[in-house]
C-alpha positions as CSV (number, residue, x, y, z in Angstrom):
1,M,-11.1,9.4,-18.1
2,A,-7.4,8.6,-18.6
3,R,-4.9,10.2,-16.4
4,A,-2.4,12.7,-18.0
5,A,1.1,11.4,-18.3
6,T,2.6,14.1,-16.1
7,T,3.6,14.3,-12.5
8,S,0.9,17.0,-11.7
9,D,-0.8,14.9,-9.1
10,A,-0.1,12.4,-6.3
11,F,-1.1,9.4,-8.4
12,N,1.5,10.1,-11.1
13,A,4.1,11.2,-8.6
14,I,3.9,8.0,-6.6
15,A,3.9,5.8,-9.7
16,E,7.7,6.2,-9.7
17,P,9.3,3.6,-7.4
18,Q,12.1,5.8,-6.2
19,R,9.6,8.5,-5.2
20,R,7.8,5.9,-3.1
21,D,11.1,4.9,-1.5
22,I,11.7,8.6,-0.6
23,L,8.2,8.9,0.9
24,A,8.9,5.7,3.0
25,L,12.0,7.2,4.4
26,L,10.4,10.6,5.1
27,R,7.8,8.8,7.3
28,S,10.5,8.6,10.0
29,G,11.1,12.4,10.0
30,E,13.0,15.1,8.1
31,W,16.0,14.3,5.9
32,P,18.5,16.4,4.0
33,V,18.8,15.6,0.3
34,S,22.4,14.3,0.7
35,D,21.3,11.7,3.3
36,L,18.3,10.6,1.2
37,A,20.5,10.2,-1.9
38,Q,23.1,8.2,0.0
39,E,20.5,6.0,1.7
40,L,18.7,5.2,-1.6
41,G,21.9,4.9,-3.7
42,M,21.1,7.7,-6.1
43,S,22.9,10.9,-7.0
44,M,22.0,14.2,-5.3
45,P,20.7,15.7,-8.5
46,Q,18.4,12.6,-9.0
47,A,17.2,12.9,-5.4
48,S,16.6,16.6,-5.8
49,K,14.6,16.1,-8.9
50,H,12.3,13.5,-7.2
51,L,11.9,15.8,-4.2
52,R,11.0,18.7,-6.4
53,V,8.2,16.6,-8.0
54,L,7.0,15.4,-4.6
55,R,7.0,19.0,-3.3
56,E,5.1,20.3,-6.3
57,V,2.2,17.8,-5.8
58,G,2.1,18.5,-2.1
59,L,3.5,15.3,-0.8
60,V,6.7,16.8,0.6
61,R,7.4,20.0,2.5
62,D,10.8,21.6,3.0
63,R,12.5,24.0,5.3
64,K,15.8,25.7,5.6
65,A,18.0,24.6,8.5
66,G,21.3,26.4,8.6
67,K,23.1,25.6,5.3
68,Q,20.9,22.7,4.3
69,R,17.3,22.1,3.4
70,L,15.4,19.5,5.3
71,Y,12.6,17.5,3.6
72,G,9.6,16.0,5.4
73,L,6.5,14.1,4.5
74,D,3.2,16.0,4.0
75,A,0.8,13.1,4.1
76,R,-2.2,15.3,3.5
77,G,-1.3,15.2,-0.2
78,L,-2.0,11.5,-0.2
79,R,-5.7,12.0,0.7
80,P,-6.9,11.6,-2.9
81,V,-5.0,8.3,-3.2
82,H,-6.3,7.1,0.2
83,E,-9.9,8.0,-0.8
84,W,-9.6,6.2,-4.2
85,V,-8.1,3.1,-2.6
86,G,-10.8,3.2,0.1
87,G,-13.4,2.6,-2.7
88,F,-12.0,-0.9,-2.9
89,E,-12.3,-1.6,0.8
90,R,-15.8,-3.1,0.5
91,F,-14.5,-5.6,-2.1
92,W,-11.7,-6.8,0.1
93,A,-13.9,-6.9,3.2
94,E,-16.4,-9.1,1.3
95,S,-13.6,-11.3,0.0
96,F,-12.2,-11.8,3.5
97,D,-15.7,-12.5,4.8
98,R,-16.2,-15.3,2.2
99,L,-12.8,-16.7,3.1
100,D,-13.6,-16.7,6.8
101,A,-16.9,-18.5,6.1
102,Y,-15.1,-21.1,3.9
103,V,-12.5,-21.8,6.6
104,R,-15.2,-22.0,9.3
105,D,-17.1,-24.5,7.2
106,L,-14.0,-26.5,6.4
107,K,-13.2,-26.7,10.2
108,Q,-16.7,-27.8,11.0
109,A,-16.5,-30.5,8.2
110,R,-13.2,-31.7,9.6
111,Q,-14.5,-31.7,13.2
112,G,-17.5,-33.7,12.1
113,A,-15.2,-36.1,10.3
114,D,-13.8,-37.1,13.7
115,S,-17.2,-38.3,14.8
116,Q,-18.5,-39.6,11.4
117,D,-17.7,-42.6,9.3
118,P,-15.2,-41.8,6.4
119,E,-17.8,-41.7,3.7
120,Q,-19.8,-39.0,5.5
121,A,-16.7,-37.0,6.2
122,R,-15.7,-37.1,2.4
123,Q,-19.2,-35.9,1.4
124,G,-19.0,-33.0,3.9
125,A,-15.6,-31.9,2.6
126,N,-16.9,-32.1,-1.0
127,R,-19.9,-30.0,-0.1
128,A,-17.7,-27.3,1.5
129,R,-15.5,-27.2,-1.6
130,R,-18.6,-26.8,-3.9
131,E,-19.9,-23.9,-1.9
132,E,-16.8,-21.8,-2.4
């Protein structure tokens, strides 16, 4: 099913690059909106709008500290994204396993080339390439 074109969930909220930049900064701790805006080269109203969206979907928490409001990361909101991406982990693990096997075979073919005549070495290298 297609996702709604809103910012009502973490997937849509993090689709915006500036929001991802904000989340990256918030990993280091709490920030006031003025410092976030300055660090990212955006206006305070722009930063505030992005923070509001991130807060509404549960990716950011805020608290009052004197005259300013501090914003911090609430990574629990990223759980649905993490779980979805985790579904692709098996694909990547299998791909890397195949790459490891290919590199291992290639090394063995090259090591064997040192002890074989050139024609046998070429045949071994060709065999390794065909098996990928």
